[in-house]
KELOTOR-34329 format. One record per residue (C-alpha): residue number from 1; residue in three letters; x, y, z. Coordinates in steps of 0.5 Angstrom, whole numbers, m for minus. Example, Ala and Ser with C-alpha at 12.3 -4.5 7.8 and 13.67 -1.06 7.14 Angstrom:
2
<paro resi="1" resn="Ala" east="25" north="m9" up="16"/>
<paro resi="2" resn="Ser" east="27" north="m2" up="14"/>
REM end
This chain:
134
<paro resi="1" resn="Met" east="m104" north="m17" up="126"/>
<paro resi="2" resn="Leu" east="m110" north="m15" up="123"/>
<paro resi="3" resn="Asp" east="m116" north="m20" up="121"/>
<paro resi="4" resn="Ile" east="m121" north="m17" up="116"/>
<paro resi="5" resn="Glu" east="m128" north="m20" up="114"/>
<paro resi="6" resn="Tyr" east="m133" north="m18" up="109"/>
<paro resi="7" resn="Arg" east="m139" north="m22" up="110"/>
<paro resi="8" resn="Lys" east="m143" north="m20" up="104"/>
<paro resi="9" resn="Lys" east="m149" north="m22" up="100"/>
<paro resi="10" resn="Asp" east="m148" north="m22" up="92"/>
<paro resi="11" resn="Ser" east="m152" north="m15" up="92"/>
<paro resi="12" resn="Leu" east="m153" north="m9" up="96"/>
<paro resi="13" resn="Asp" east="m159" north="m9" up="100"/>
<paro resi="14" resn="His" east="m161" north="m2" up="98"/>
<paro resi="15" resn="Pro" east="m161" north="1" up="91"/>
<paro resi="16" resn="Tyr" east="m154" north="2" up="88"/>
<paro resi="17" resn="Glu" east="m155" north="10" up="88"/>
<paro resi="18" resn="Glu" east="m155" north="10" up="96"/>
<paro resi="19" resn="Ser" east="m147" north="7" up="96"/>
<paro resi="20" resn="Arg" east="m141" north="9" up="93"/>
<paro resi="21" resn="Arg" east="m139" north="2" up="91"/>
<paro resi="22" resn="Asp" east="m143" north="m4" up="89"/>
<paro resi="23" resn="Val" east="m141" north="m11" up="93"/>
<paro resi="24" resn="Asp" east="m136" north="m13" up="87"/>
<paro resi="25" resn="Asp" east="m133" north="m6" up="87"/>
<paro resi="26" resn="Phe" east="m132" north="m6" up="95"/>
<paro resi="27" resn="Ser" east="m129" north="m13" up="95"/>
<paro resi="28" resn="Glu" east="m124" north="m11" up="89"/>
<paro resi="29" resn="Tyr" east="m123" north="m4" up="94"/>
<paro resi="30" resn="Leu" east="m121" north="m8" up="100"/>
<paro resi="31" resn="Asn" east="m117" north="m13" up="96"/>
<paro resi="32" resn="Asp" east="m113" north="m7" up="94"/>
<paro resi="33" resn="Leu" east="m113" north="m4" up="101"/>
<paro resi="34" resn="Val" east="m110" north="m10" up="104"/>
<paro resi="35" resn="Lys" east="m104" north="m11" up="99"/>
<paro resi="36" resn="Glu" east="m103" north="m3" up="100"/>
<paro resi="37" resn="Ile" east="m103" north="m5" up="108"/>
<paro resi="38" resn="Lys" east="m98" north="m11" up="107"/>
<paro resi="39" resn="Phe" east="m94" north="m7" up="103"/>
<paro resi="40" resn="Ser" east="m93" north="m2" up="108"/>
<paro resi="41" resn="Gly" east="m90" north="m8" up="113"/>
<paro resi="42" resn="Ile" east="m97" north="m10" up="117"/>
<paro resi="43" resn="Asn" east="m99" north="m17" up="117"/>
<paro resi="44" resn="Ile" east="m106" north="m17" up="115"/>
<paro resi="45" resn="Lys" east="m111" north="m22" up="112"/>
<paro resi="46" resn="Leu" east="m118" north="m21" up="109"/>
<paro resi="47" resn="Leu" east="m123" north="m26" up="109"/>
<paro resi="48" resn="Glu" east="m129" north="m26" up="105"/>
<paro resi="49" resn="Thr" east="m135" north="m30" up="107"/>
<paro resi="50" resn="Asp" east="m141" north="m30" up="103"/>
<paro resi="51" resn="Leu" east="m148" north="m30" up="106"/>
<paro resi="52" resn="Pro" east="m154" north="m33" up="103"/>
<paro resi="53" resn="Ala" east="m159" north="m29" up="99"/>
<paro resi="54" resn="Asp" east="m164" north="m29" up="104"/>
<paro resi="55" resn="Ser" east="m160" north="m28" up="110"/>
<paro resi="56" resn="Glu" east="m163" north="m22" up="115"/>
<paro resi="57" resn="Glu" east="m156" north="m20" up="116"/>
<paro resi="58" resn="Asn" east="m154" north="m14" up="112"/>
<paro resi="59" resn="Asn" east="m147" north="m14" up="109"/>
<paro resi="60" resn="Val" east="m142" north="m12" up="114"/>
<paro resi="61" resn="Leu" east="m134" north="m11" up="115"/>
<paro resi="62" resn="Ile" east="m131" north="m14" up="121"/>
<paro resi="63" resn="Ile" east="m124" north="m12" up="123"/>
<paro resi="64" resn="Asn" east="m121" north="m16" up="129"/>
<paro resi="65" resn="Gly" east="m127" north="m19" up="131"/>
<paro resi="66" resn="Arg" east="m131" north="m12" up="132"/>
<paro resi="67" resn="Arg" east="m136" north="m9" up="127"/>
<paro resi="68" resn="Val" east="m133" north="m2" up="124"/>
<paro resi="69" resn="Asp" east="m139" north="2" up="127"/>
<paro resi="70" resn="Glu" east="m136" north="m1" up="134"/>
<paro resi="71" resn="Ile" east="m129" north="1" up="132"/>
<paro resi="72" resn="Leu" east="m131" north="8" up="130"/>
<paro resi="73" resn="Ala" east="m135" north="9" up="136"/>
<paro resi="74" resn="Gly" east="m132" north="15" up="140"/>
<paro resi="75" resn="Leu" east="m127" north="16" up="135"/>
<paro resi="76" resn="Glu" east="m124" north="23" up="133"/>
<paro resi="77" resn="Leu" east="m123" north="22" up="125"/>
<paro resi="78" resn="Val" east="m116" north="24" up="122"/>
<paro resi="79" resn="Leu" east="m117" north="28" up="116"/>
<paro resi="80" resn="Pro" east="m112" north="29" up="111"/>
<paro resi="81" resn="Gly" east="m110" north="36" up="108"/>
<paro resi="82" resn="Ser" east="m112" north="35" up="101"/>
<paro resi="83" resn="Lys" east="m119" north="34" up="99"/>
<paro resi="84" resn="Ser" east="m120" north="27" up="95"/>
<paro resi="85" resn="Cys" east="m127" north="24" up="93"/>
<paro resi="86" resn="Gly" east="m126" north="19" up="98"/>
<paro resi="87" resn="Asn" east="m128" north="13" up="93"/>
<paro resi="88" resn="Cys" east="m121" north="12" up="90"/>
<paro resi="89" resn="Ser" east="m116" north="12" up="96"/>
<paro resi="90" resn="Gly" east="m115" north="19" up="94"/>
<paro resi="91" resn="Ala" east="m110" north="17" up="89"/>
<paro resi="92" resn="Cys" east="m113" north="21" up="83"/>
<paro resi="93" resn="Asp" east="m114" north="28" up="86"/>
<paro resi="94" resn="Thr" east="m119" north="29" up="80"/>
<paro resi="95" resn="Gly" east="m125" north="30" up="84"/>
<paro resi="96" resn="Ser" east="m129" north="27" up="78"/>
<paro resi="97" resn="Cys" east="m130" north="20" up="81"/>
<paro resi="98" resn="Gly" east="m138" north="21" up="81"/>
<paro resi="99" resn="Thr" east="m138" north="23" up="88"/>
<paro resi="100" resn="Asp" east="m137" north="31" up="88"/>
<paro resi="101" resn="Asp" east="m144" north="33" up="91"/>
<paro resi="102" resn="Arg" east="m142" north="29" up="97"/>
<paro resi="103" resn="Glu" east="m139" north="31" up="103"/>
<paro resi="104" resn="Glu" east="m132" north="27" up="105"/>
<paro resi="105" resn="Leu" east="m135" north="24" up="111"/>
<paro resi="106" resn="Asp" east="m142" north="23" up="108"/>
<paro resi="107" resn="Trp" east="m144" north="16" up="109"/>
<paro resi="108" resn="Asn" east="m150" north="12" up="110"/>
<paro resi="109" resn="Glu" east="m148" north="7" up="115"/>
<paro resi="110" resn="Ala" east="m153" north="2" up="114"/>
<paro resi="111" resn="Ile" east="m149" north="0" up="107"/>
<paro resi="112" resn="Ile" east="m142" north="m2" up="109"/>
<paro resi="113" resn="Glu" east="m140" north="m1" up="101"/>
<paro resi="114" resn="Asp" east="m141" north="7" up="102"/>
<paro resi="115" resn="Ile" east="m136" north="8" up="107"/>
<paro resi="116" resn="Pro" east="m131" north="13" up="105"/>
<paro resi="117" resn="Asp" east="m124" north="11" up="104"/>
<paro resi="118" resn="Ile" east="m122" north="16" up="110"/>
<paro resi="119" resn="Ile" east="m127" north="13" up="115"/>
<paro resi="120" resn="Leu" east="m125" north="6" up="113"/>
<paro resi="121" resn="Lys" east="m117" north="8" up="114"/>
<paro resi="122" resn="Asn" east="m118" north="11" up="121"/>
<paro resi="123" resn="Ala" east="m122" north="5" up="123"/>
<paro resi="124" resn="Ile" east="m116" north="0" up="121"/>
<paro resi="125" resn="Ser" east="m111" north="5" up="124"/>
<paro resi="126" resn="Lys" east="m115" north="4" up="131"/>
<paro resi="127" resn="Ala" east="m116" north="m3" up="130"/>
<paro resi="128" resn="Leu" east="m109" north="m4" up="129"/>
<paro resi="129" resn="Ala" east="m107" north="1" up="135"/>
<paro resi="130" resn="Asp" east="m112" north="m3" up="139"/>
<paro resi="131" resn="Ser" east="m108" north="m10" up="137"/>
<paro resi="132" resn="Arg" east="m102" north="m7" up="139"/>
<paro resi="133" resn="Gly" east="m104" north="m4" up="146"/>
<paro resi="134" resn="Asn" east="m103" north="3" up="144"/>
REM end
């Protein structure tokens, strides 16, 4: 079982240009990703928690009670053989999603909405393995 919580304000704390997605796009992305994971037979739940606009807390993604950066600490990332932009689940393979000039693993860790698809999927895989005791 995977529990994912996206704690968010209505907008980014940083300029949009510093992120792959804004809050609404990231929310939509997470919902699509959860559907994809459910379709593969994994029990997963997504909760979106709205933070007050004046909250000191940055937007954050928590998987099974752990922040994504905690899950990723010390993790060796697994990269697919094909090159994708990291912005659209690798489904388009066009490289025209507006992030061509960024490296696949380039991520402003202060902005959870900037996380590349491949890094988030690695974090989810690690959380799933941890929950199964692997």
